[in-house]
N, C-alpha and C positions, 0 to 999 in steps of 0.2 A: 225442651222443645222451643221455648222462647229464644234461647241463645242460638239455636240452629237457624231459626227464621231470621234473626238479626244478622247472623253471618251471611246468610244467603242474600238478604237485601243489600248488605254492604258490597258483596261481590257484584251484584247487578249494577250498583252505583258506579263501581270501578269500570265495568264494561261500558256503561253509558258515557262516562268521562272520556274513555279511550275513543269511542266512536265519535264523540263531539270534537275531540282533537283531530281525528282523521278527517272529519268534515271540514274543519278550518284549513287543514293542509291542502285538501283538494280544491277548496274554494279559491285559495290564493295561488294556485299553480300557474296561472298566467303571468304572475309576477316573479316567482322564484324559479319556475321551470326553465325559461330561456337561458338565464345565467348559468345554471347547473349544466344544461346541455352544451352550452358554449365551452365551458371549462373542460367538460369530458371530451368533446370533440377535439379541442386544442391539444390535450394531452395525447390522445390517440394519433392525431395528425403528426405531431412532433416525433412521436415514437416511430411512426411509419416512415417518414422521410429520412430520419437518421439511420434506421435499419437499412433502408434502400441504399443510402450512400455508403455505409460501412460494408455492406455485402458486395458492393461494386468494386471495392478496392482490392488490390493484390498485396499480399504480405510476405515478408522474407524473414527467415530465421538465420542469423549469422552466428557461427561458432567463433569464439575468441580463443585462439591458440596462443598460449603464453610462451615467451622465450625462456631459455634456461635460466636467465637472470632478469629480474625487474628491479632496476636500481632507483626508479623514481618513487617519490612519496605519493600519498593520496592527493596531494595538491594537483598532480597531473590529471587525476580523474575529476577533480573539481572543475578544472578547465574544460574537460570533455563535456561535462554536464552543462556548463554555462554556454558552451558552443552549440549544444543541441536544444537549448531552451528556446521555444518559439510559441508565441501566442496567436499567430496568424491563422488564416483559413476560414474564419467564421465572422468576419468583420461586419458585413452588411446584413440587414434583415432578410434580404433575398437569399444570401448564402445560408443563413441559419434556419429560416422558416419555410423556404420553398425548396431549396436544394438539399437541405438537411446536412450541410457540411459541419464537421466537428474538428476541433483542433487536434493536431498530431499527438499521439501518445505512444509510448515505448513500453516494452517489458524487458527488464534486465533479470536474467535468470541464472540460478546456481542449481545444477542438476547432478544427481548421483544415480547411476545405473549399476546396481550391485557393487557399489564402492568406487566405481570409475567416475571421477568428477569432471564436469564440463561447465564452461561459462558460455552463456548465449546472450544475444540481444535480438529482440523481435521488433520489427518496424515495418511501416508501410513501404512497399517496394519502391515507390517514387522517391523516397528519402534515403534509400540505401547508401548512395554515394556520399551524402552528407555525414552519415554515421561513420563510414570508412575514413573520410577525410579527417574527422575529429580524432579518431583513435590513432591514425597513422601520424598525425601532427604531434601528438603528445606521447605516444608509445610507438616509435618507429620500428621496433623490433617484433611487434606482434603480427599475427596473421588473422584476418577475418575471412572466413570461408563459409559460403552458403551451405546450409545443412538441411536435411529433411526434418520436418517438424516431429520431434519425438513424441509430443503429447498427442498429436492426431494419429500417429502410427501405432502407439502403444495399445496392445490388445486387452484393454481393461474389461473385465467381466466379473460381475458379482458371484458367479459360479466358481471362479478360480481365484479371485483376489479379494482381500479385505482392504479397507481404506480408512484412514483417519486424517482429517483436514482441519486447519486452523487459519483464520484470518486475524490480522493484528491491527492495533490502534495505539494512539498515544495515551499514556496513562494520565498525564497532566494537561494543563491548558495549552492551547496553541500559542507559540511564541517562546515558551520555555524550551531550550534546546536539549537534545540528547548529548551524551558524552561523545565528542567527536575525536578525530585523529589529532587535533590540536592538543587536547588534554593528554593524549598518549605521546606527545612530543614527536609525532611522525612528520610534522611540518618542518622539523629541524634536521640538518644534515648529521647523520650518525656515522662514525668512522667505520663501524662494522655492522653487517647485516644482522648478526646474532644479538646485537645490543638493542634491537628494536622490539617493541611489544605491539603486535598487530592484532586488534580484536577480531579481525576477519579470520584469523587462524582457527578460532573456535568454530566458526561455521564450516570451514573446510575439513577440519578433523571430524566433525559430526557427520558431514556428508560422506567422508571416506570410510566411516565405520560401518556403512551398510554392507550386508553380506549377500549371499546367494538368494535370489528371488525377491530382494528388497530394492525399492526405488524411492528416492526422496527428491521432491521438486520444490524449489523456492522461487518465487517471482516477485519482483518489485515493479508494479505497473505505475507509470509516471506520465504526467503531462504538466505543462506550464500552468501556474496558478494565476488567476485574475479574478477580480470581483465580477460576479455575474448577475444576470437578472433572471426572471422566472422563465424565460424562453429556453433556458439551457437544460432544464430537467428538474427532477423532484428535489434534489439537493442543490441549493445554490447559495452563494456567499455574497452578501451585500458589502462586506468589508474586506479590505486587503489584509495581507499578512502583517504589514507594518502597523495598521490600525489595531489589529487584535493583539499584537505584541505590546503596543503602547498601553492598551487597556490592562494587560497583565501587570505591567510596571506600576501603573496607577493603583491597581488593586493591592500590590505588595506594599507600596508606600502608605496606603491608607490603614494598614493593619500592622504597625510595628510591634515586634514581639519582645524585645529586650527592655527590662525595667531598669531605670536609672534613678539614682538618688541625688538631688541637688544640694548645694551647700546649706540651704535653709531648712533642710530636712524633708522637703516635699519630694514626691516621686513623679516620674513621667515615663514615657515610652520612647524608644528609638529603634531604628532598624538593627536587627541582629546581623552578625557576620554572614550567616546563611542567606538572609534576605539580600544583603549587599552583593554577595556572590551571584545570586540569581539575577539581580538587575544587571550586573556586569556581563553575565553570560548572554542575557537577552539582547542587551545593547550591542554587543559584538556580533551576535548572529544577525541582527537587523541590517548590518552593513552589507550583507550579501544581497545583490540585486535580483538574482535568479531564485525564485521560490517555486517549489514543485508540489503538486497534489499527488500523493503517493498512496497506493493500495498494496499491502503486503499479504502474501498468501503462502501457505506451505501445505503440501500433500505428502503423505506417507502411504505408499501402495506396496503391498507384498502378497505373494501367494499365501494361501491359507496356512500351509504347513510352516512357512517361514516368518509369519507375522510376529513381531516382537513388541509386546506391550510396553516394556520399559523405554522404548523409543519415544513414546508420547510425552512423558515429562521433559525429555530433551527438546522436543518441539515447542513446548510451552515456555521453556526458558531459553529459546533460541537467540533472542536479542538481549539477553541479560548483560553481556559485557558492555553494552552501549548505554547503560543507565548508571547513575550514581546519586547519592544524596545531594539534594539541591538542584538536580537536573531532571529532565524528563526521562521517560522510559517507554519502551514499546512492549505491549502486553497483549495476550489473546483477547479477541472479541467474544466474551461470554460463550454462549452455546449456539452460535449462528448455524453451524453445520452439524451439531450433535443432537441426538435424540435424548431429551431430558424427561421423557415419560417414565414413571417409576414402575408401572405394572404391565405385565405382558398383554393383558386384554386392551390396554390403551393403544397399542400398536400391533394389530393382528398380523402375525407372521413376519414382523419387521418391515412392513410395507413403507411406513414413513421414513424409517432410518435408511432403507435402501434408496428411496427416492432422493433423500438429501445427499447421499454419497454420489449418485449419478449426476445430480445438479452441480455439485462441487467440482467434479471432473470437467463438466461442460463449461463452467465458469473459467476454469484454468485454461482450457483449450481455446476459448474465445478471447482470452486476456481481457476479460470484461470486468470493469469496476465503475466506469463513469457513465455507461449507457446501458439501456435495456438489452437483454433481460435481467441483468444483474447490476443494480445501482446501489452503491454504498457511500457513506461519508468518508472521504479520504483524510489522511494525515497531511499537514502542511510542513514540509521540510525544505531547508535551504540546500543549495548545491553542496555545501560543506558537509551537512549531515548525510545527504544521500551518498556522497562519495565515501563516507565512513562505512556505510552499510555495504557498498558495492564498489570495489576497486580491484585492480590487478595486483595480486599479492606478490611480494618478493620471496626470496628463498628462505626468509624467516618462517614462512608457512611450509613446513617440510613434509606435509602429507604426501606420501609416495603415490597416491592414486590421482593426484592433480596432474593432468596431462600437460607436458611442456614440449615444445619443439626443440630439436637438438641443435640446430644452427640458427644464426641470426640472419635476418633479411639483409641481403647485400646492398650497399649503398652505391649509387652511380658515381663514377669518377668525376672530379670537379673540372678536369681539363678536356672534357669531350668537346669536339668541334660543334659549333652551332650551325 
């Protein structure tokens, strides 16, 4: 009986302490209340003006029709990306905070509809001509044709379709590059197309393997990188890519891994060959002036009767050819879009899982990564790295379902009268 009374008294003491703390919070609300309300209003205001600006824009989806032969290396795509890289549009505080302007972003997409592979680029309509000029300047034989937005027109329904989606991130620190086309020697002139090893052939073959009722969508959402302040959103970077890369180099130099024995018998540490290679790769990558913030996303949508579970491991290893020991890698982002609840009563009738699937499709259709309603931390990649992930493949990629135009675009005669 005494123990019960003691426990009851202790419980009342805890309640009393809680009420005292609540009283202090309410007492000082004139001091902490206005700053909290100001920050809350600021975030809501920025979200509103940005959403108003984004909604007011028109967007165009361009299909990239490949010629029968693409003889240029991914260096040409690097030049395309460097030509499209632009940080403007949100320079003044009036542009950012009152008009809600945001800098231009693109979505470069690889899409398979039942094994038929297409390449697309999604852009704000006002910048369509800039995209066309860049592609025609470096790939004069391609065709860019305005297409209907397949993502918006696709009749996705949970009643008839199943879905699995993944977002991706860098496995290692920012500044450590992925394995690029330079490591594959695609920056060098090869005498024959069949002597090339193009890592993008892996993506195209995977896309082309889709069968009846199966659809696989891949998008790389990109915008120019710059150090930002808090006015730009929930995730902002105070340091540039170069500063982050230099920090990575300093971190490597501060932790040498290889043990050496000096003539006097003492031991010490020096950088291992792996660490030297990492520093060399980072230093070479830092020479690229155009750095992109990139969000990578993949969706597998199939009718219930055609949904193929073994496709999921292929999605998880989608970017595996672009990683190697001593370099960075692109890996899935945990369980952002997956239901990780273990027991059926934790998700009654699959409501949470279905809601996540619908939201993932919505994020894809919006090409949303940098702004509400879907804001995530992007990868920082140079134009060389981005061109490795997305470039126009040569005939070394022999996937028969990759659509190519039969004839080349005719060039104008050089002796036309002016």
